[in-house]
N, C-alpha and C positions, 0 to 999 in steps of 0.2 A: 725836530723830534721825529717827524715822519721818516726822515732818512735813517735815523738811528734805529727806529723800529723795524724798518725794512732790512737793515743790516743784521739786526738780531735774528729776524725771522730766517734769513738766508743761512746764517751760520748754524742756527738750531736745526733747520731742516736738513742740513748737510752733516749729520752726525755719524761718526764712526771713530774707531780707534781712540777711545776716550782716555785711556790711561797714559797717553803719550807723555804729557808734561810731568807726570808724577815723579819720575826718577831723575829729572834734570837737577843738577847741583848736588847729587848724592855720591858721585864717584871720586871727588877730590879728597886728598888727605886733610884738607881744611874744612870738610863738610860738617864735622861734628855731629850734632843731633840730626842734621839733614840725612845722614846715612841710615837712620832708622827706617826710612822709606824703602830701602832695598835689602838691608841686612843689619839686625841689631848688634851683631858682634863687631861691626866697624867702629863702635865708639872707642874701644881700647886700642885700635890701630891708628886712630886719628892723631894728627899733629896739634889738635886743640884739646886742652884739658877742661875748658868750660866755655859754654856759649849760651846765648839766649836770642830768640828770634821769632819771626813769623813769615809765612809764605803763602802764596796763592797759586794754584795750578788750575788752568781751565783748558779744555780741549774739545773740539768738535771736528769730525771728519766723516767721509762716507765713500762708498764705491759706486754711487748712482748719479748724484747731481753735482754740478760744478759751476763756477763763474771764473772769468779771467781775474787773476790776482790784482790787476790794475783797477778793476771795478770797485774794490773796497775803497780806494782813495777817491774815486769819482763820486761815490755815494756820500762820503764824509765832506767833500768839497761842494756838494750841491749839483754835481753834473749828472747827466743821464748815463745809465749803464750801456754796455755794448749790446748789440743785437745778437740773439742766439737763434740759429736755424737748425732744425732737425727734419730731415726728409723734405726740405723745401718750405717748411712752415716755421713761422717766428714764435718763439717762446720767451718767457721772462728769464729763464735760466737755461744752461746747457745740461744735458743728461745723456747717459749711456743707454742705448737700446740693445738688450739681449735678454734671453730667457733664463739667465742664471739666478738662483736665489740671492737675495741681498742681505747684507748685515749692517747693523747700526749700533753705535756705541757713543756714549757721552759721559764725561766725567767732570766734576767740580770738586776740588779739594781746597778747603780754606783752613789752613793750619794757623789758628789764632795765636798760639804760643807753643814754643818747644824749647827745650834746653837739656844740657847734660853737664855732668861734673865728674871728673876723674881725680880722686885724691892722691893717687900714686902711680898712675900710668898702667897699672895692672888690673884695676877694677874701675868701672864707670857706671854711673846711674843717669838715667834719662827720663824725660816725661814730655808729654805733648797733649794738646786738646785740638781735635780736628773735626771739622764739619764736612760731610761728604755726600755727594749725589751721584749715583751711577745709573745710567740708562743703557740698555743693551737689547739687541734683537739678532737672532741667528736664523738663517734660512728663511728670511722673509719672502713670501711669494712675490715674484718679480712684477706681476701685473698690478699689484697694489700701489707702489710708488709711481709706476709708469702711468697708469690710468689717472692718478691724482693730478698729474701735470698735463697730460695730453687731453684728458676727459673722455668719457665713454662715447660721446657723440662724435668727436673728431677722430678717434682711433678705431682701429679694426679689431674690436674686442667682442662685439655683440654676435651671438650665435656660435660661440666657440666654447670648448670644454677646458677647464683648468683643474689641475690636481697638485696638491702639496702635502708634504709629510714633515713631521718633526720641526715645525716652526715654533720659535719661542721668543717671547718679549718680556723683559723684566725691568723694574725700576726700584731703587731703594734710596731713601734719604735718611741719614742718621748722623749722630754725633758720637765720637768716641774719645775716651780718656785713656791714654796709654802710659804705663810705667815700665821702664826698661832697665835691664841689668846686663852688663857684659864683663867678662873676666878672661884673663890670660891663664889658660889651664895647663899649658906646656910651653917651656922655653928652654932649649938646650942647644949649645953651639949656634948654628946658623938657622935654626928652625924655631917657629913660634906658631902656636895654635890659640885662637880666641873663640869663645862661644858667647852667644847672647840670646836673650829672650825678651819679648815685649808682651805684657798682659794687658788686655783691653776690656774696659767696661763700655757697653754699647747702649745708646738710647735711640730707639727707632721712632721716626716721625711718619713715614709712609713706606708702603711696600706694595708692589704689584707684580704678579707673575701670570702670564698668559701662555698656556701650553696648547698649541694647535697640533694635536697628534696626527689628524688626517682630515682633508677636505677634498671633495670631488664636486665640482659645480659647473653649471652652464650659465653664462650671462645672456639673459633673454632680451633685456632692454636696459635703458639707463636707470629704470626704477625697479627691476625685478631680476632675481637670480633663482635658478632652480638648484637646490641642494640635493645631490644624490646621496652623499654621505658626509657627516660632520661629527667630529669628536674633539671638543675643545673644553678646557678647564681654565677658569680664571679665579685667582685669589687676590684680594685687595684689602688694604687698610690705609686710611688717610684721615687727616683732620677736617672732615666734611660732614655735613648733615645729608642723609640720603633722600629725605622726603621733600624739603623745600624746593621751590622752583630754581632752575639754574640762574635765572636773572635776579633773584632776591639776594640781598646783602648777607643773609645768614647762611648761605650755602657753605661758606668756609666757617668752621667752628674752632676758634682758638682754644676753647676748653678741652678739645680733644687733640691737642698738638702732639702729645706723647702717646703712642699706641703700642709700644713694645719695648722689651729690654733683652739684652743678650750679653754674651761674653765671647772673646776671641783671643788669639795670640799670633805672634810671629816668632820664628826661631831661626837662628843662623849660626854658621861656623865659618871661620876664615883661617886658612893656612898661609903663612908668610915665610918666604925664603929670604932671609936677611943678608945684608952685605958684609957683615962681620960676625965674629963668634962671641962678642961681648954679651953678657947677661946683666940686665939692669938689677940693681940692688934697691933697697928701700930708700925713699927720699923723705926729707923733712917737710918740704913744701911741694904742692902739686905742680907749680911752675918749673920745678927742677927735674921733673920726669923727662927722660930723653925721648927724642924722636927716633923711632926705629926705621931706618932706611932699608930698602929692600930691592932685590932684583925683580921679583914678581910675587904676586899675591893671588890666591884662589879662594873664592867664597861660594857657599851654597846656602840658600835660605828657603824657608816655606812661609809664605805671606798670607795674611788675612784668612786664617783658619778660625771659623766660628760662625755663629748665626744669631739672628734676632727672632724672638718669639712674639709675633703680633697677635695679641689676644684682645685688644680693645678696638672697637669700631671695625672689626674684621668680618669679611664675608667671603664665601667660596661658592662659585657657580659652575655648573656644568651644562653645556649645550651639546646634545647628542641626537643624531637621527641616522637611520640606515634605510629609510624609505624616502622617496622624492617629496620635497617640501618646497613650496614657493615662498621665497623671502621677498616681501614687498617693501622696498625701501621707503616708499612714499608714506607708509603707515607710521614712520618715525618722525615725520615733520611736525606733528602737533604735540609731541611728547615734551613736557617741560621740566621733569625732575628725574632723578636717577632711578628711583624705585620703579616708576612707570616705564622707563626705558627698558629695564631688565625684564619686567613682566611682559611687555609687548614682544620683545625678542623671544622670550621663552614660549609665548603662546604660538608664535609662528614656527618654532623649531621643535619644542618639546610637547606641543599640543595643549599644555596647561600653563597658566601664568605663573604659578608658584613652584613649578617642578624644577626650575633651574637652581634654586637655592639648595645647597647640599651640606652646609656647615659653616662654622665660624672658628677662627683661630688657626694659624698656620705658622710654620717655621720657614725662615728664608735665610739662606747662607750668604756669607760675605763673598766678594770676588776673589776667591782663593787662587794662588799661583805658586809655582816653583820657579826660583830664580838662580841662575849661575852667573858669577862675576869673575872676570880675570883681568888683572891690572899688571902692566909691565912697565918697568922703568927703562925708557930708551936711552936717555942720557941726562944726568943731573936733574933738572926740573921738568923734563919732557917725558910724558907718559902716553901709553895707549891702553884703553880700557874696552873690554867687550862684555856686554851684559845681555843675557838671554832671559826672556820671560815667557813661561808657558802656562796658560790657564788650566785650572782643575775645577771640576764640578763635583762637590762632595755631598750636596743635598739635592733632593728632588726639585726644590725651588731655590733659586739663588740668583744674585747678581753675577754678571760674567764680564770678564775682561778679555781683550784680544792678545794674541801672541805678538812678540816683538823681539827683534835682534838689533842691538845698537853697537856700532863700532865708533869709538870716540877718542881721537888723538887730542891731547891737551897739554898746555903749559900751566904750571901752578907755582905760586909763591904766597907768602903771607899777605902781600898787598893785593895781588890779583890772580885770577884764574881765567883762562881763555880756552875754549874747546870747540870742536866742530863735529857734532854727532852725525853719523850717517845711519839711518834707521830703516830697517826692513819691517813693514807692517803686514801682519797676517800672511807673511810669506808671499805677498804679491805686489807691494808698493814700496818704493824707495824714496826717502826724503833726505835732504841735506839741511842741517840746522846750524845754530850758533848760540853759544851761551858764554856769559862773561860775569865775573865778580870783580868789583873794585872796592876794596876795603869791606864795608858792611852792606853794600848793595849789590844784588845779583839779578840778572834778567836772562831769559833764554827762550828759545823756540826750537822745535824739531824741523821746521820748514821755513827757512829764512826767505825763500823766494816769495812767500805770501806778502812779506813786508817791503819788498823792493819791487813789487809789481811785475814779476816775471812768471810766465806760464799760466796754467789753469789751476785754480784753487778748489779743492774739495773740502775745505774747512780751515779752521784756525786753531792754534794752540799757543799758550803763553805761560811762562813761569816767572814770577816776581817774588823777591825775598829781601827782607831786612834781617841781618844777623850780626851780632856782636860777639867776637871771639876773644878768648884768652889763650895764648899759645904756649906749648911746651918749650922749655928752654929760654923763656923770656920772662925774667923776674923783675919786678920793680925794685930799684935800688941796686941792681947788678950783683946781688949775692947769689952764689950757686953752691949747691951741695955736691958731694962726690957722687956722680950719677952712675958710674960704671965700675965694674970690677971684672977681673979676668979669671975668676974662679968658675971653671966650667962645671956647673952643677947638673 
């Protein structure tokens, strides 16, 4: 158990690029409802007319700390980890020393059920229930994670000045119920256009947004910091009681589990360049809908547009000073509850214990992104897919995802899919992964080297799915309708 706890701590500490695994399994023509993760219009282009399944996506990575990939297996097998040395001193993990701002991301997507149904190949309906947790930080001051590993006593931090601007940290935990619709709006000769939309109902459990606009500080000692200037706002809502002691069992309050509601949507369009000029006619049974084979396909989608309004158990604080203040860290040692913690910090920064509280209730946006997908049929069952994800911030407070570019060659059939995604993270890291589907079971990762013990690991990601498909052109009993005609409409 201790080894598993240490493994969890290491992976959670090394957070970044959390949305990694979210799009695994979504590019195949047999993805069905899985394609809703990247573009809702893909339902009517799928070679599946009905499916039902569940999947789990988990991802943690970062650009600061790392361990050797082989150490994961050493931990699980009860062996000691490798020794890590930085500037001649031994540490429990390896880390990168530089003065660049850091970023952190974490994602957990647990899709407990999803499904789709296409009655005639031209229209499709989908649904899903998803539980999601996103954690993100951008422009995190470099001295914070570094000093947490090196410690102020061992490092050369005391007596120096540190400045940071526009640092942000956010966390959201919520459930969403999605209803999707896709339709072929245009089909003529060798061209086909599909559009789709997903409407989401959102249930918010927790939300946190910390906006560090500016900080100018000197570290005087391991217990004191001189703040020359500080402007920070923090908004939070969580299923906790703010007044009981941290050590008491009633700090977590299950009666306040739901703290907000919201709505959201995804929307997408896909253009297909078909291999022939045939236009599908109506079919009597959905299994007789034809598979539309293509030379290439181009999709564009807008994902996670929406927000949750946290009105229950919500608080907003602002800490601000433009005159020198001594922040005595030792004064926090005897604080045992959250309200006393805020009052103590407010007293040292804002001069009065109650001045930090500025309101309750806030809106927090979903991790919005724009996505572009290109799929090319190389030869028969061999394809190449390129997917680009670019985050957008539509609200003052919001969860955030990182950018990514994935190039994925793949082989696909009804029985199995195999692909090797090559991913560019935040435009500065490259990973090589592997994903496979055999019948109803699929598994994948964007960094296969973690699992074979090669190189340094700055985190982990995994995608696991169970999905049962019904395929176009495969009818029980062998009866088929006339699926095609040559009337060019």
